[in-house]
Backbone atoms as SQL, in Angstrom:
CREATE TABLE atoms (id INTEGER PRIMARY KEY, chain TEXT, resi INTEGER, resn TEXT, atom TEXT, x REAL, y REAL, z REAL);
INSERT INTO atoms VALUES
  (1, 'A', 1, 'UNK', 'N', 14.056, 16.383, -31.885),
  (2, 'A', 1, 'UNK', 'CA', 12.885, 16.056, -31.097),
  (3, 'A', 1, 'UNK', 'C', 12.478, 14.622, -31.397),
  (4, 'A', 2, 'UNK', 'N', 12.216, 13.843, -30.334),
  (5, 'A', 2, 'UNK', 'CA', 11.882, 12.434, -30.498),
  (6, 'A', 2, 'UNK', 'C', 10.453, 12.241, -30.977),
  (7, 'A', 3, 'UNK', 'N', 10.166, 11.034, -31.395),
  (8, 'A', 3, 'UNK', 'CA', 8.831, 10.693, -31.898),
  (9, 'A', 3, 'UNK', 'C', 7.775, 10.835, -30.801),
  (10, 'A', 4, 'UNK', 'N', 8.145, 10.463, -29.553),
  (11, 'A', 4, 'UNK', 'CA', 7.193, 10.562, -28.443),
  (12, 'A', 4, 'UNK', 'C', 6.813, 12.012, -28.187),
  (13, 'A', 5, 'UNK', 'N', 7.793, 12.935, -28.251),
  (14, 'A', 5, 'UNK', 'CA', 7.499, 14.353, -28.040),
  (15, 'A', 5, 'UNK', 'C', 6.601, 14.906, -29.135),
  (16, 'A', 6, 'UNK', 'N', 6.811, 14.495, -30.379),
  (17, 'A', 6, 'UNK', 'CA', 5.952, 14.935, -31.478),
  (18, 'A', 6, 'UNK', 'C', 4.528, 14.467, -31.240),
  (19, 'A', 7, 'UNK', 'N', 4.383, 13.216, -30.795),
  (20, 'A', 7, 'UNK', 'CA', 3.062, 12.665, -30.535),
  (21, 'A', 7, 'UNK', 'C', 2.383, 13.435, -29.413),
  (22, 'A', 8, 'UNK', 'N', 3.107, 13.713, -28.343),
  (23, 'A', 8, 'UNK', 'CA', 2.537, 14.437, -27.211),
  (24, 'A', 8, 'UNK', 'C', 2.089, 15.836, -27.619),
  (25, 'A', 9, 'UNK', 'N', 2.907, 16.519, -28.391),
  (26, 'A', 9, 'UNK', 'CA', 2.554, 17.883, -28.780),
  (27, 'A', 9, 'UNK', 'C', 1.341, 17.896, -29.697),
  (28, 'A', 10, 'UNK', 'N', 1.168, 16.895, -30.513),
  (29, 'A', 10, 'UNK', 'CA', 0.017, 16.873, -31.404),
  (30, 'A', 10, 'UNK', 'C', -1.257, 16.508, -30.646),
  (31, 'A', 11, 'UNK', 'N', -1.141, 15.878, -29.477),
  (32, 'A', 11, 'UNK', 'CA', -2.313, 15.540, -28.670),
  (33, 'A', 11, 'UNK', 'C', -2.859, 16.744, -27.914),
  (34, 'A', 12, 'UNK', 'N', -2.062, 17.791, -27.788),
  (35, 'A', 12, 'UNK', 'CA', -2.428, 18.959, -26.991),
  (36, 'A', 12, 'UNK', 'C', -3.184, 19.954, -27.868),
  (37, 'A', 13, 'UNK', 'N', -4.378, 20.369, -27.438),
  (38, 'A', 13, 'UNK', 'CA', -5.145, 21.340, -28.227),
  (39, 'A', 13, 'UNK', 'C', -4.408, 22.672, -28.353),
  (40, 'A', 14, 'UNK', 'N', -4.708, 23.399, -29.393),
  (41, 'A', 14, 'UNK', 'CA', -4.094, 24.712, -29.637),
  (42, 'A', 14, 'UNK', 'C', -4.473, 25.653, -28.496),
  (43, 'A', 15, 'UNK', 'N', -3.513, 26.425, -28.050),
  (44, 'A', 15, 'UNK', 'CA', -3.747, 27.397, -26.984),
  (45, 'A', 15, 'UNK', 'C', -3.415, 26.874, -25.597),
  (46, 'A', 16, 'UNK', 'N', -3.047, 25.617, -25.494),
  (47, 'A', 16, 'UNK', 'CA', -2.684, 25.033, -24.199),
  (48, 'A', 16, 'UNK', 'C', -1.164, 25.074, -24.074),
  (49, 'A', 17, 'UNK', 'N', -0.685, 25.482, -22.912),
  (50, 'A', 17, 'UNK', 'CA', 0.747, 25.587, -22.654),
  (51, 'A', 17, 'UNK', 'C', 1.358, 24.186, -22.546),
  (52, 'A', 18, 'UNK', 'N', 2.249, 23.873, -23.490),
  (53, 'A', 18, 'UNK', 'CA', 2.884, 22.550, -23.541),
  (54, 'A', 18, 'UNK', 'C', 3.699, 22.291, -22.277),
  (55, 'A', 19, 'UNK', 'N', 4.398, 23.294, -21.781),
  (56, 'A', 19, 'UNK', 'CA', 5.196, 23.115, -20.560),
  (57, 'A', 19, 'UNK', 'C', 4.302, 22.794, -19.368),
  (58, 'A', 20, 'UNK', 'N', 3.162, 23.443, -19.297),
  (59, 'A', 20, 'UNK', 'CA', 2.233, 23.186, -18.202),
  (60, 'A', 20, 'UNK', 'C', 1.702, 21.758, -18.279),
  (61, 'A', 21, 'UNK', 'N', 1.414, 21.303, -19.462),
  (62, 'A', 21, 'UNK', 'CA', 0.944, 19.930, -19.648),
  (63, 'A', 21, 'UNK', 'C', 2.017, 18.952, -19.197),
  (64, 'A', 22, 'UNK', 'N', 3.256, 19.199, -19.537),
  (65, 'A', 22, 'UNK', 'CA', 4.355, 18.317, -19.131),
  (66, 'A', 22, 'UNK', 'C', 4.536, 18.331, -17.613),
  (67, 'A', 23, 'UNK', 'N', 4.370, 19.491, -16.980),
  (68, 'A', 23, 'UNK', 'CA', 4.465, 19.565, -15.514),
  (69, 'A', 23, 'UNK', 'C', 3.339, 18.756, -14.872),
  (70, 'A', 24, 'UNK', 'N', 2.165, 18.853, -15.450),
  (71, 'A', 24, 'UNK', 'CA', 1.032, 18.096, -14.917),
  (72, 'A', 24, 'UNK', 'C', 1.273, 16.600, -15.086),
  (73, 'A', 25, 'UNK', 'N', 1.769, 16.207, -16.247),
  (74, 'A', 25, 'UNK', 'CA', 2.064, 14.784, -16.466),
  (75, 'A', 25, 'UNK', 'C', 3.118, 14.280, -15.491),
  (76, 'A', 26, 'UNK', 'N', 4.142, 15.080, -15.251),
  (77, 'A', 26, 'UNK', 'CA', 5.190, 14.699, -14.300),
  (78, 'A', 26, 'UNK', 'C', 4.604, 14.583, -12.893),
  (79, 'A', 27, 'UNK', 'N', 3.734, 15.517, -12.536),
  (80, 'A', 27, 'UNK', 'CA', 3.099, 15.493, -11.224),
  (81, 'A', 27, 'UNK', 'C', 2.232, 14.246, -11.064),
  (82, 'A', 28, 'UNK', 'N', 1.516, 13.884, -12.106),
  (83, 'A', 28, 'UNK', 'CA', 0.687, 12.677, -12.075),
  (84, 'A', 28, 'UNK', 'C', 1.560, 11.445, -11.887),
  (85, 'A', 29, 'UNK', 'N', 2.683, 11.398, -12.576),
  (86, 'A', 29, 'UNK', 'CA', 3.589, 10.251, -12.453),
  (87, 'A', 29, 'UNK', 'C', 4.156, 10.146, -11.038),
  (88, 'A', 30, 'UNK', 'N', 4.526, 11.271, -10.445),
  (89, 'A', 30, 'UNK', 'CA', 5.041, 11.277, -9.069),
  (90, 'A', 30, 'UNK', 'C', 3.957, 10.796, -8.111),
  (91, 'A', 31, 'UNK', 'N', 2.748, 11.311, -8.286),
  (92, 'A', 31, 'UNK', 'CA', 1.629, 10.917, -7.429),
  (93, 'A', 31, 'UNK', 'C', 1.332, 9.436, -7.574),
  (94, 'A', 32, 'UNK', 'N', 1.396, 8.930, -8.786),
  (95, 'A', 32, 'UNK', 'CA', 1.166, 7.508, -9.041),
  (96, 'A', 32, 'UNK', 'C', 2.197, 6.662, -8.286),
  (97, 'A', 33, 'UNK', 'N', 3.466, 7.082, -8.314),
  (98, 'A', 33, 'UNK', 'CA', 4.516, 6.360, -7.590),
  (99, 'A', 33, 'UNK', 'C', 4.278, 6.398, -6.080),
  (100, 'A', 34, 'UNK', 'N', 3.861, 7.574, -5.576),
  (101, 'A', 34, 'UNK', 'CA', 3.607, 7.706, -4.141),
  (102, 'A', 34, 'UNK', 'C', 2.452, 6.812, -3.708),
  (103, 'A', 35, 'UNK', 'N', 1.420, 6.750, -4.516),
  (104, 'A', 35, 'UNK', 'CA', 0.281, 5.885, -4.200),
  (105, 'A', 35, 'UNK', 'C', 0.711, 4.425, -4.208),
  (106, 'A', 36, 'UNK', 'N', 1.532, 4.059, -5.171),
  (107, 'A', 36, 'UNK', 'CA', 2.019, 2.675, -5.256),
  (108, 'A', 36, 'UNK', 'C', 2.819, 2.314, -4.017),
  (109, 'A', 37, 'UNK', 'N', 3.698, 3.206, -3.574),
  (110, 'A', 37, 'UNK', 'CA', 4.497, 2.946, -2.366),
  (111, 'A', 37, 'UNK', 'C', 3.596, 2.862, -1.131),
  (112, 'A', 38, 'UNK', 'N', 2.619, 3.746, -1.041),
  (113, 'A', 38, 'UNK', 'CA', 1.702, 3.734, 0.099),
  (114, 'A', 38, 'UNK', 'C', 0.906, 2.435, 0.135),
  (115, 'A', 39, 'UNK', 'N', 0.465, 1.975, -1.021),
  (116, 'A', 39, 'UNK', 'CA', -0.278, 0.717, -1.091),
  (117, 'A', 39, 'UNK', 'C', 0.595, -0.452, -0.648),
  (118, 'A', 40, 'UNK', 'N', 1.849, -0.455, -1.064),
  (119, 'A', 40, 'UNK', 'CA', 2.771, -1.511, -0.630),
  (120, 'A', 40, 'UNK', 'C', 2.956, -1.486, 0.875),
  (121, 'A', 41, 'UNK', 'N', 3.062, -0.284, 1.454),
  (122, 'A', 41, 'UNK', 'CA', 3.203, -0.162, 2.907),
  (123, 'A', 41, 'UNK', 'C', 1.971, -0.708, 3.623),
  (124, 'A', 42, 'UNK', 'N', 0.787, -0.405, 3.094),
  (125, 'A', 42, 'UNK', 'CA', -0.453, -0.897, 3.701),
  (126, 'A', 42, 'UNK', 'C', -0.510, -2.418, 3.606),
  (127, 'A', 43, 'UNK', 'N', -0.161, -2.957, 2.450),
  (128, 'A', 43, 'UNK', 'CA', -0.171, -4.417, 2.286),
  (129, 'A', 43, 'UNK', 'C', 0.796, -5.079, 3.256),
  (130, 'A', 44, 'UNK', 'N', 1.980, -4.496, 3.426),
  (131, 'A', 44, 'UNK', 'CA', 2.955, -5.045, 4.366),
  (132, 'A', 44, 'UNK', 'C', 2.418, -4.987, 5.788),
  (133, 'A', 45, 'UNK', 'N', 1.779, -3.880, 6.143),
  (134, 'A', 45, 'UNK', 'CA', 1.214, -3.729, 7.488),
  (135, 'A', 45, 'UNK', 'C', 0.112, -4.732, 7.766),
  (136, 'A', 46, 'UNK', 'N', -0.757, -4.946, 6.796),
  (137, 'A', 46, 'UNK', 'CA', -1.844, -5.915, 6.966),
  (138, 'A', 46, 'UNK', 'C', -1.268, -7.318, 7.086),
  (139, 'A', 47, 'UNK', 'N', -0.322, -7.633, 6.234),
  (140, 'A', 47, 'UNK', 'CA', 0.293, -8.962, 6.271),
  (141, 'A', 47, 'UNK', 'C', 0.977, -9.190, 7.622),
  (142, 'A', 48, 'UNK', 'N', 1.654, -8.156, 8.123),
  (143, 'A', 48, 'UNK', 'CA', 2.337, -8.270, 9.409),
  (144, 'A', 48, 'UNK', 'C', 1.337, -8.429, 10.543),
  (145, 'A', 49, 'UNK', 'N', 0.233, -7.708, 10.496),
  (146, 'A', 49, 'UNK', 'CA', -0.746, -7.790, 11.583),
  (147, 'A', 49, 'UNK', 'C', -1.479, -9.129, 11.601),
  (148, 'A', 50, 'UNK', 'N', -1.530, -9.815, 10.465),
  (149, 'A', 50, 'UNK', 'CA', -2.194, -11.114, 10.410),
  (150, 'A', 50, 'UNK', 'C', -1.238, -12.278, 10.671),
  (151, 'A', 51, 'UNK', 'N', 0.037, -11.989, 10.870),
  (152, 'A', 51, 'UNK', 'CA', 1.030, -13.032, 11.132),
  (153, 'A', 51, 'UNK', 'C', 0.988, -13.395, 12.617),
  (154, 'A', 52, 'UNK', 'N', 0.352, -14.526, 12.946),
  (155, 'A', 52, 'UNK', 'CA', 0.159, -14.891, 14.337),
  (156, 'A', 52, 'UNK', 'C', 1.470, -15.194, 15.047),
  (157, 'A', 53, 'UNK', 'N', 2.447, -15.715, 14.324),
  (158, 'A', 53, 'UNK', 'CA', 3.736, -16.026, 14.954),
  (159, 'A', 53, 'UNK', 'C', 4.425, -14.747, 15.421),
  (160, 'A', 54, 'UNK', 'N', 4.367, -13.710, 14.597),
  (161, 'A', 54, 'UNK', 'CA', 4.951, -12.425, 14.974),
  (162, 'A', 54, 'UNK', 'C', 4.195, -11.822, 16.161),
  (163, 'A', 55, 'UNK', 'N', 2.870, -11.977, 16.145),
  (164, 'A', 55, 'UNK', 'CA', 2.061, -11.443, 17.236),
  (165, 'A', 55, 'UNK', 'C', 2.430, -12.124, 18.554),
  (166, 'A', 56, 'UNK', 'N', 2.612, -13.441, 18.514),
  (167, 'A', 56, 'UNK', 'CA', 2.989, -14.188, 19.723),
  (168, 'A', 56, 'UNK', 'C', 4.368, -13.744, 20.213),
  (169, 'A', 57, 'UNK', 'N', 5.309, -13.512, 19.300),
  (170, 'A', 57, 'UNK', 'CA', 6.641, -13.044, 19.701),
  (171, 'A', 57, 'UNK', 'C', 6.572, -11.676, 20.373),
  (172, 'A', 58, 'UNK', 'N', 5.699, -10.822, 19.858),
  (173, 'A', 58, 'UNK', 'CA', 5.586, -9.464, 20.412),
  (174, 'A', 58, 'UNK', 'C', 4.767, -9.421, 21.698),
  (175, 'A', 59, 'UNK', 'N', 3.830, -10.345, 21.860),
  (176, 'A', 59, 'UNK', 'CA', 2.916, -10.337, 23.011),
  (177, 'A', 59, 'UNK', 'C', 2.819, -11.734, 23.627),
  (178, 'A', 60, 'UNK', 'N', 3.911, -12.232, 24.183),
  (179, 'A', 60, 'UNK', 'CA', 3.888, -13.618, 24.680),
  (180, 'A', 60, 'UNK', 'C', 2.930, -13.835, 25.854),
  (181, 'A', 61, 'UNK', 'N', 2.833, -12.886, 26.761),
  (182, 'A', 61, 'UNK', 'CA', 1.948, -13.056, 27.924),
  (183, 'A', 61, 'UNK', 'C', 0.488, -13.102, 27.507),
  (184, 'A', 62, 'UNK', 'N', 0.112, -12.218, 26.592),
  (185, 'A', 62, 'UNK', 'CA', -1.269, -12.213, 26.116),
  (186, 'A', 62, 'UNK', 'C', -1.583, -13.504, 25.368),
  (187, 'A', 63, 'UNK', 'N', -0.615, -14.002, 24.595),
  (188, 'A', 63, 'UNK', 'CA', -0.821, -15.243, 23.846),
  (189, 'A', 63, 'UNK', 'C', -1.043, -16.416, 24.796),
  (190, 'A', 64, 'UNK', 'N', -0.281, -16.463, 25.861),
  (191, 'A', 64, 'UNK', 'CA', -0.446, -17.544, 26.848),
  (192, 'A', 64, 'UNK', 'C', -1.818, -17.431, 27.514),
  (193, 'A', 65, 'UNK', 'N', -2.204, -16.221, 27.860),
  (194, 'A', 65, 'UNK', 'CA', -3.519, -16.007, 28.476),
  (195, 'A', 65, 'UNK', 'C', -4.658, -16.420, 27.559),
  (196, 'A', 66, 'UNK', 'N', -4.558, -16.071, 26.315),
  (197, 'A', 66, 'UNK', 'CA', -5.589, -16.453, 25.345),
  (198, 'A', 66, 'UNK', 'C', -5.636, -17.969, 25.195),
  (199, 'A', 67, 'UNK', 'N', -4.456, -18.591, 25.090),
  (200, 'A', 67, 'UNK', 'CA', -4.400, -20.053, 24.949),
  (201, 'A', 67, 'UNK', 'C', -5.010, -20.742, 26.173),
  (202, 'A', 68, 'UNK', 'N', -4.702, -20.229, 27.366),
  (203, 'A', 68, 'UNK', 'CA', -5.284, -20.806, 28.584),
  (204, 'A', 68, 'UNK', 'C', -6.792, -20.636, 28.609),
  (205, 'A', 69, 'UNK', 'N', -7.262, -19.461, 28.211),
  (206, 'A', 69, 'UNK', 'CA', -8.704, -19.210, 28.172),
  (207, 'A', 69, 'UNK', 'C', -9.434, -20.124, 27.199),
  (208, 'A', 70, 'UNK', 'N', -8.866, -20.286, 26.026),
  (209, 'A', 70, 'UNK', 'CA', -9.479, -21.184, 25.040),
  (210, 'A', 70, 'UNK', 'C', -9.453, -22.620, 25.537),
  (211, 'A', 71, 'UNK', 'N', -8.326, -23.026, 26.134),
  (212, 'A', 71, 'UNK', 'CA', -8.243, -24.386, 26.693),
  (213, 'A', 71, 'UNK', 'C', -9.259, -24.612, 27.787),
  (214, 'A', 72, 'UNK', 'N', -9.445, -23.621, 28.640),
  (215, 'A', 72, 'UNK', 'CA', -10.424, -23.729, 29.719),
  (216, 'A', 72, 'UNK', 'C', -11.826, -23.884, 29.148),
  (217, 'A', 73, 'UNK', 'N', -12.177, -23.049, 28.148),
  (218, 'A', 73, 'UNK', 'CA', -13.507, -23.117, 27.560),
  (219, 'A', 73, 'UNK', 'C', -13.751, -24.440, 26.838),
  (220, 'A', 74, 'UNK', 'N', -12.748, -24.930, 26.140),
  (221, 'A', 74, 'UNK', 'CA', -12.893, -26.199, 25.442),
  (222, 'A', 74, 'UNK', 'C', -12.958, -27.364, 26.429),
  (223, 'A', 75, 'UNK', 'N', -12.181, -27.305, 27.492),
  (224, 'A', 75, 'UNK', 'CA', -12.151, -28.379, 28.490),
  (225, 'A', 75, 'UNK', 'C', -13.381, -28.387, 29.356),
  (226, 'A', 76, 'UNK', 'N', -14.011, -27.261, 29.526),
  (227, 'A', 76, 'UNK', 'CA', -15.193, -27.152, 30.375),
  (228, 'A', 76, 'UNK', 'C', -16.394, -27.879, 29.754),
  (229, 'A', 77, 'UNK', 'N', -16.431, -27.994, 28.464),
  (230, 'A', 77, 'UNK', 'CA', -17.549, -28.634, 27.781),
  (231, 'A', 77, 'UNK', 'C', -17.566, -30.152, 27.957),
  (232, 'A', 78, 'UNK', 'N', -16.535, -30.735, 28.463),
  (233, 'A', 78, 'UNK', 'CA', -16.466, -32.202, 28.581),
  (234, 'A', 78, 'UNK', 'C', -17.016, -32.679, 29.876);
């Protein structure tokens, strides 16, 4: 038995099922990994949605319309 296992078993109060504690720890680790992956996906999605060059590539007609509208509004003030 390794030193880490001895430490873990001594941290567990008497009467608690060691196997159950290990299953819970494993479940927590899996959940932690899933949350980390989900957070990375959200960050990628936000970064992609804020990338104006990608938006223009995906929606060229809307981009031209917006540019024309802004140009009209800016030119009208003169």
